[in-house]
C-alpha positions, 0 to 999 in steps of 0.5 A, spaced: 522 443 907 526 437 908 533 437 911 538 431 910 544 429 914 547 422 915 548 422 923 543 428 925 536 429 922 530 434 924 523 432 924 518 437 925 510 437 924 510 436 917 517 433 916 519 426 918 526 424 916 529 418 918 537 418 919 542 413 920 541 411 927 538 417 930 531 421 929 530 428 932 523 431 933 522 438 934 516 441 937 515 449 937 512 453 942 508 460 942 512 466 945 513 465 953 509 459 953 510 451 955 503 448 955 502 444 949 496 445 945 492 440 942 495 440 935 502 440 938 500 434 943 497 430 937 504 431 933 508 428 939 503 422 939 503 421 932 511 421 932 511 416 937 507 411 933 511 412 927 517 409 932 519 402 933 519 402 940 523 395 941 529 399 937 529 405 942 535 405 946 535 412 949 531 418 949 534 425 950 530 432 951 532 439 950 528 445 951 530 452 948 527 459 948 528 465 944 533 470 945 529 475 949 528 475 956 532 474 962 537 468 962 535 465 969 527 466 966 529 463 960 532 457 963 526 455 967 522 456 961 526 451 957 526 446 963 518 447 963 518 446 956 522 439 956 518 437 962 512 437 959 514 433 953 517 428 957 510 427 960 507 427 954 512 421 951 511 417 958 503 418 956 504 415 949 508 409 951 515 411 952 518 408 958 521 413 963 527 409 964 530 410 957 529 418 957 536 419 959 536 427 959 531 432 960 535 439 960 533 446 959 538 449 955 535 456 956 536 462 950 538 461 943 543 467 941 542 470 935 548 473 931 548 481 930 547 481 923 541 477 922 535 482 921 531 479 915 526 474 918 528 475 925 521 473 927 521 466 924 528 465 926 526 466 933 520 462 933 524 456 931 528 457 937 522 456 941 522 449 941 524 442 944 528 437 941 527 430 942 533 426 940 531 418 939 537 414 939 536 407 935 539 400 936 541 398 929 537 393 925 541 386 925 543 384 918 539 378 914 542 372 912 538 367 908 540 362 903 540 365 896 539 372 899 545 377 898 546 384 899 550 386 893 551 383 886 556 377 885 560 375 880 556 369 879 548 368 880 543 363 879 536 365 876 532 366 883 537 369 887 535 375 891 539 381 892 536 384 899 537 392 899 538 393 906 538 400 906 532 401 902 527 400 908 521 405 907 517 409 912 510 406 914 505 408 908 511 411 904 514 409 897 519 415 898 526 414 898 530 417 904 538 419 903 540 412 906 536 408 901 539 413 895 546 412 897 545 404 897 541 404 890 547 408 887 552 403 889 547 398 886 546 402 880 554 402 879 554 394 880 548 393 875 552 397 870 558 393 871 554 386 870 550 388 864 547 381 862 543 380 869 536 381 868 532 382 874 525 383 877 524 389 882 519 386 887 516 391 892 513 389 899 509 391 905 508 390 912 503 390 918 497 390 914 491 386 916 490 379 913 484 381 909 488 386 906 494 384 902 496 391 900 497 397 903 495 404 902 500 409 900 499 415 904 501 420 898 497 417 893 491 415 898 491 408 893 492 401 896 498 400 891 504 401 896 508 395 894 507 397 887 509 404 888 515 402 892 518 397 886 516 403 881 520 408 885 526 403 885 525 402 877 525 409 876 531 411 880 535 405 876 532 408 869 535 415 871 542 412 873 542 409 865 540 402 867 537 399 861 529 398 861 529 392 858 533 389 863 528 390 869 521 389 870 517 391 877 512 388 881 508 389 888 507 383 892 504 386 898 504 382 904 505 376 901 512 375 902 514 376 909 521 375 911 519 372 918 524 377 921 523 384 924 517 388 921 521 393 918 524 388 913 518 387 910 517 395 908 523 393 903 524 392 895 528 386 893 532 385 886 530 377 884 535 375 878 531 373 872 536 372 867 544 371 867 
């Protein structure tokens, strides 16, 4: 199950969700344990690999326990859980100096009226939250590139959807991307004569692979799928299909900026 928030978003073993400038990874432990098994260790390492280390501003690590046991023991256990995650992050390439908080919070109390699914609730409280605070990406300013529809365009103008930056290997829209596309759809409904091509792009592929693999379909058509995802979104917002085409360009049109920008979709004006 995925949970979307604007300022705080949780990431668990199977869910990776990106927020505005904060990412949280929750690692779960067995009852009364603080050692990492192989699966947990791999999860932490894979999580770190998905993060652009140049954008990490600071890291906070908070350990928790369920509501059973003595309070003093739970504080010690939660600290041990936080410490073992700290060591794993450092081993995975995170610099110790940016880890600004390592804290055991002790037990998480449960409301008296919670009876159903009590074991599940407790299992989710036996965790460590790794809070990654990210530096924002700088805005792109290039000739012929805009971040919103203008009153006057010429054929060839490009609309850079600044918040439609996909995760590596993904063609799915997150909340931030959907909000950006909502605004764009309203503008496109206002300027009804504009026709455009939706162009999908990818980053970080080797030179001999012009296209990347979509991890959901397992096919090497990621940029095409990204463009189609935006096309489908606009269709649901009543943008006339006759105004739109969509195409994937693989890694053929890098912006020459941070690699994240190449995991993008642009609108290119084809008729005014």
